[in-house]
C-alpha positions as CSV (number, residue, x, y, z in Angstrom):
1,X,23.7,43.3,8.1
2,X,25.1,46.5,6.6
3,X,28.2,46.2,8.7
4,X,29.1,42.6,7.9
5,X,32.0,42.3,5.5
6,X,32.2,39.8,2.7
7,X,34.9,37.9,4.5
8,X,32.8,37.7,7.7
9,X,29.7,36.5,5.7
10,X,31.8,33.9,3.9
11,X,33.3,32.7,7.2
12,X,29.9,32.4,8.8
13,X,28.3,30.6,5.9
14,X,31.2,28.2,5.8
15,X,31.0,27.5,9.5
16,X,27.2,26.8,9.1
17,X,27.9,24.5,6.2
18,X,30.4,22.4,8.2
19,X,27.8,22.0,10.9
20,X,25.2,20.8,8.4
21,X,27.5,18.5,6.4
22,X,27.9,16.1,9.3
23,X,29.5,13.4,7.1
24,X,31.8,15.7,5.3
25,X,30.6,14.6,1.9
26,X,30.7,18.1,0.3
27,X,27.0,18.0,-0.5
28,X,23.6,17.5,1.2
29,X,20.6,15.5,0.1
30,X,17.3,15.6,2.0
31,X,18.4,13.1,4.7
32,X,21.7,14.9,5.1
33,X,20.0,18.2,5.5
34,X,17.8,16.6,8.2
35,X,20.8,15.3,10.0
36,X,22.5,18.6,9.9
37,X,19.5,20.5,11.2
38,X,19.0,18.0,14.0
39,X,22.7,18.5,15.0
40,X,22.3,22.3,15.3
41,X,18.8,21.8,16.8
42,X,17.2,24.0,14.2
43,X,13.3,24.3,14.5
44,X,13.1,23.1,10.9
45,X,14.5,19.7,11.8
46,X,11.1,17.9,12.0
47,X,9.2,19.8,9.2
48,X,9.7,17.1,6.6
49,X,7.3,18.6,4.0
50,X,8.9,22.1,4.3
51,X,12.4,20.6,4.0
52,X,11.5,19.3,0.6
53,X,10.6,22.8,-0.5
54,X,13.9,24.1,1.0
55,X,15.9,21.5,-0.9
56,X,14.2,22.5,-4.1
57,X,14.8,26.2,-3.5
58,X,18.5,25.7,-2.7
59,X,19.2,23.0,-5.3
60,X,19.8,25.3,-8.3
61,X,20.8,22.6,-10.8
62,X,18.0,20.2,-9.7
63,X,20.2,17.2,-9.1
64,X,18.6,16.4,-5.7
65,X,21.7,17.6,-3.8
66,X,22.9,20.9,-2.3
67,X,26.5,21.8,-3.1
68,X,28.4,24.4,-1.0
69,X,28.2,27.0,-3.8
70,X,24.5,26.6,-4.1
71,X,24.2,26.8,-0.3
72,X,26.3,30.0,-0.2
73,X,24.3,31.7,-3.0
74,X,21.0,30.8,-1.3
75,X,22.1,32.1,2.1
76,X,23.4,35.3,0.7
77,X,20.3,36.0,-1.3
78,X,17.9,35.0,1.5
79,X,19.6,37.1,4.1
80,X,19.4,40.1,1.8
81,X,15.6,39.5,1.3
82,X,15.2,39.0,5.1
83,X,17.0,42.2,5.8
84,X,14.7,44.2,3.5
85,X,11.7,42.7,5.3
86,X,13.2,43.4,8.7
87,X,13.8,47.0,7.8
88,X,10.2,47.4,6.6
89,X,8.9,46.2,10.0
90,X,11.4,48.2,12.0
91,X,9.5,51.5,11.8
92,X,11.7,53.4,14.2
93,X,14.9,52.1,12.6
94,X,16.5,51.1,15.9
95,X,17.6,47.7,14.5
96,X,15.2,45.8,16.8
97,X,11.7,44.6,16.5
98,X,9.2,44.7,19.4
99,X,5.8,43.0,19.6
100,X,4.0,46.3,18.7
101,X,6.0,46.7,15.5
102,X,5.5,43.1,14.5
103,X,1.7,43.2,15.2
104,X,1.4,46.5,13.2
105,X,3.3,44.9,10.3
106,X,1.0,41.9,10.3
107,X,-2.0,44.2,10.2
108,X,-0.6,46.3,7.4
109,X,-0.1,43.0,5.5
110,X,-3.8,42.2,6.1
111,X,-3.0,39.4,8.6
112,X,-5.0,39.2,11.8
113,X,-2.7,37.3,14.2
114,X,-4.1,36.2,17.6
115,X,-2.1,37.5,20.6
116,X,-1.4,33.9,21.6
117,X,0.2,33.1,18.3
118,X,2.1,36.4,18.2
119,X,3.5,35.6,21.6
120,X,4.5,32.1,20.5
121,X,6.2,33.3,17.4
122,X,8.0,36.1,19.2
123,X,9.2,33.7,21.9
124,X,10.6,31.3,19.3
125,X,12.5,34.0,17.4
126,X,13.7,36.0,20.4
127,X,16.3,33.5,21.4
128,X,17.9,35.5,24.2
129,X,14.6,36.4,25.7
130,X,15.4,40.1,25.9
131,X,12.0,41.2,24.7
132,X,13.1,42.3,21.2
133,X,14.2,40.6,18.0
134,X,17.5,41.5,16.5
135,X,18.3,41.0,12.9
136,X,20.6,38.1,13.8
137,X,17.8,36.4,15.6
138,X,15.4,37.1,12.7
139,X,18.0,35.8,10.2
140,X,18.9,32.7,12.1
141,X,15.3,31.6,12.6
142,X,14.1,32.3,9.0
143,X,17.3,31.5,7.1
144,X,15.8,28.4,5.4
145,X,12.5,30.0,4.4
146,X,11.8,28.6,0.9
147,X,10.5,31.8,-0.7
148,X,12.1,33.9,-3.4
149,X,10.8,37.0,-1.8
150,X,9.8,36.3,1.8
151,X,6.7,38.1,3.0
152,X,5.0,38.1,6.4
153,X,2.5,35.6,5.2
154,X,5.4,33.3,4.1
155,X,7.0,33.9,7.5
156,X,3.8,32.8,9.3
157,X,3.5,29.7,7.1
158,X,7.2,28.9,7.7
159,X,6.8,29.3,11.5
160,X,3.7,27.1,11.6
161,X,5.7,24.4,9.8
162,X,8.8,24.6,12.0
163,X,6.8,24.3,15.2
164,X,4.3,21.9,13.6
165,X,1.4,24.2,14.1
166,X,-1.7,24.6,11.8
167,X,-2.6,28.0,10.5
168,X,-5.3,28.1,13.2
169,X,-2.6,28.0,15.9
170,X,-2.9,24.6,17.5
171,X,0.2,22.5,18.1
172,X,-0.4,19.5,16.1
173,X,2.2,16.9,17.0
174,X,2.6,17.8,20.6
175,X,-1.2,18.0,21.1
176,X,-1.5,14.5,19.5
177,X,0.8,13.2,22.3
178,X,-1.2,15.1,24.9
179,X,-4.5,14.1,23.5
180,X,-3.3,10.5,23.7
181,X,-2.9,11.1,27.5
182,X,-6.5,12.3,27.5
183,X,-7.7,8.9,26.1
184,X,-8.4,10.2,22.7
185,X,-11.2,12.7,23.5
186,X,-10.0,14.6,20.5
187,X,-13.1,16.6,19.4
188,X,-13.6,17.8,22.9
189,X,-10.0,19.1,23.2
190,X,-9.0,20.2,19.7
191,X,-12.0,22.5,19.3
192,X,-11.2,24.5,22.5
193,X,-7.5,24.7,21.5
194,X,-8.4,26.1,18.1
195,X,-10.9,28.5,19.6
196,X,-8.4,29.8,22.1
197,X,-5.9,30.6,19.4
198,X,-8.6,32.1,17.1
199,X,-9.8,34.5,19.8
200,X,-8.7,38.1,19.2
201,X,-9.8,41.3,20.8
202,X,-13.0,42.4,19.1
203,X,-13.3,39.1,17.2
204,X,-15.9,36.4,17.3
205,X,-17.1,34.9,20.5
206,X,-19.6,32.2,21.7
207,X,-21.4,30.1,19.2
208,X,-20.2,32.2,16.3
209,X,-16.6,31.5,17.2
210,X,-17.4,27.7,17.6
211,X,-19.1,27.6,14.2
212,X,-16.3,29.7,12.5
213,X,-13.6,27.5,14.0
214,X,-15.4,24.3,13.0
215,X,-15.7,25.6,9.4
216,X,-12.0,26.4,9.3
217,X,-11.1,23.0,10.6
218,X,-13.3,21.3,8.1
219,X,-12.0,23.3,5.2
220,X,-8.4,22.6,6.3
221,X,-8.4,18.8,6.7
222,X,-12.1,17.7,6.7
223,X,-13.3,15.3,9.3
224,X,-9.8,14.3,10.2
225,X,-8.9,17.6,11.7
226,X,-11.5,17.0,14.5
227,X,-9.7,13.8,15.5
228,X,-6.1,14.8,15.9
229,X,-4.3,12.6,18.3
230,X,-6.8,9.7,17.9
231,X,-4.0,7.2,17.1
232,X,-2.2,8.0,20.3
233,X,-5.5,7.6,22.2
234,X,-6.1,4.3,20.6
235,X,-2.6,3.1,21.5
236,X,-3.4,3.9,25.1
237,X,-6.9,2.4,25.2
238,X,-6.3,-0.9,23.4
239,X,-4.3,-2.7,26.2
240,X,-6.9,-1.6,28.7
241,X,-9.9,-2.7,26.5
242,X,-8.2,-6.0,25.7
243,X,-7.9,-6.9,29.4
244,X,-11.3,-5.5,30.3
245,X,-13.2,-7.2,27.5
246,X,-11.2,-10.4,27.6
247,X,-11.9,-10.8,31.3
248,X,-15.6,-10.1,30.6
249,X,-15.8,-12.8,27.9
250,X,-14.1,-15.3,30.1
251,X,-16.4,-14.8,33.0
252,X,-19.5,-14.6,30.7
253,X,-18.7,-18.0,29.3
254,X,-18.0,-19.5,32.7
255,X,-21.3,-18.2,34.1
256,X,-23.6,-18.9,31.1
257,X,-22.2,-22.3,30.3
258,X,-21.3,-23.7,33.7
259,X,-23.0,-21.6,36.3
260,X,-21.8,-21.7,39.9
261,X,-22.5,-23.9,42.9
262,X,-24.9,-21.4,44.5
263,X,-26.3,-20.2,41.2
264,X,-26.9,-22.8,38.5
265,X,-27.0,-21.7,34.9
266,X,-30.0,-19.5,34.3
267,X,-29.1,-17.8,31.0
268,X,-28.4,-19.1,27.6
269,X,-26.5,-16.1,26.3
270,X,-26.2,-12.3,26.3
271,X,-29.5,-11.8,24.5
272,X,-31.2,-14.0,27.0
273,X,-29.8,-12.0,29.9
274,X,-31.1,-8.8,28.3
275,X,-34.6,-10.2,27.7
276,X,-34.9,-11.7,31.2
277,X,-33.6,-8.5,32.8
278,X,-36.1,-6.3,31.0
279,X,-38.9,-8.7,31.7
280,X,-38.2,-8.9,35.4
281,X,-36.9,-5.4,36.2
282,X,-37.8,-3.2,33.2
283,X,-35.3,-1.0,31.3
284,X,-33.9,0.4,34.6
285,X,-32.5,-3.1,35.3
286,X,-30.0,-2.6,32.5
287,X,-28.6,0.4,34.2
288,X,-28.0,-0.9,37.7
289,X,-24.6,0.2,38.9
290,X,-24.6,3.4,36.8
291,X,-24.4,5.7,39.8
292,X,-21.3,4.1,41.4
293,X,-19.7,3.8,38.0
294,X,-20.2,7.6,37.4
295,X,-18.8,8.2,40.9
296,X,-15.7,6.4,39.7
297,X,-15.5,7.9,36.2
298,X,-16.1,11.6,36.9
299,X,-13.1,12.0,39.3
300,X,-11.0,10.0,36.8
301,X,-11.9,12.2,33.9
302,X,-11.4,15.4,36.0
303,X,-8.0,14.2,37.1
304,X,-7.1,13.5,33.4
305,X,-7.9,17.0,32.3
306,X,-6.1,18.6,35.3
307,X,-3.0,16.6,34.5
308,X,-3.4,17.4,30.8
309,X,-3.5,21.1,31.4
310,X,-0.6,21.1,33.9
311,X,1.4,18.9,31.6
312,X,0.9,21.5,28.8
313,X,2.1,24.3,31.1
314,X,5.1,22.2,32.2
315,X,6.0,21.6,28.5
316,X,5.4,25.2,27.6
317,X,2.6,24.3,25.2
318,X,0.0,27.1,25.2
C-alpha cells in the first residue's frame, strides 16, 4: 500500500471501473453494479441488500448512480481505512496475516469467532491459498465494504453477506438448496448446522448449546429461521404427493363405489372403513403394514442424509 504510486492507484481504479461499467455508460446504478460484479465474479454479486448500502455509500451526491469520480474517491478512502485495519492486525509487521493474528484480533475486538467460521473466512480471502493473507487479497475482498471506518465487526458482517451466511455461521442459500434435497426436513438439519458453527473450544455443549442456538435463531428471524429451505423441499415433494394422493383417491373411489368382481362394495366411505377396521381388528388394524413401510423408509432416509453430507463436501459447504 505504501509503495503504490498515485499513478499506479489511478490505473488500477480505472481498470476496475472499466470492468464494472459493462455497458460503457460512464455511471453505475444498482443493476449496473450487479452486472459488473457478476462479470468479475466478486463475492458481493448476490448480496442484494448489502449492494444497496454500497451504492448509498459510494453515491456521494445521492442521485442513485455512481460516477467515476465518486467511485475513485470511495476506493481511495476505503483502501486507506482497510490498510489501517490491516496494520493493526499484523502484529509482527511482516505484511501478511495468518490465522493466529486474525483470531487474536477478533478476540481483542470482543468477537468470539468459531474455528469453522474463521477457516471459512480465511479461505475466502486467501485467494492464492498460500496460508496467509496479503494486503492485496485483504483489499480486493473487502473493497466494497459499506462502512466509513471499517472494523472487524463490520468485516464479519460484510463477509456473512457476501457468502450469504447468517451471523451464526450457516450458509443460508446453499443450505436451502441442500435442504430441498433432504425433502424439507429443515428443523432437523438447520439446528445441527447452527450448533456446529457455534461450537468453540471451552464453549457451550449438549443441551445448553441446543437451547442457546435455538434462542439465537428465534431472536434473529423468529420461527422462520427454523424452516430455511422449506420452499425448496415443498417444490420437491409436491409432484410426488400429487401422484401419490391422486392415485389413492382414484383407487378409493373405484373400490368404495364400484367394488370388484371378487370383492363387492363393502364400505361407504373413508370413515366407514375406519369404523369397521377398528370394530373388527382394533386400533392395531389401522397400522397394518407399518413394519414393511418402515423397512422401506429407514434406508431411504439414511441414503438421503448420506448423499446430503457428501454433496456438501463436494460443493465445499462446511
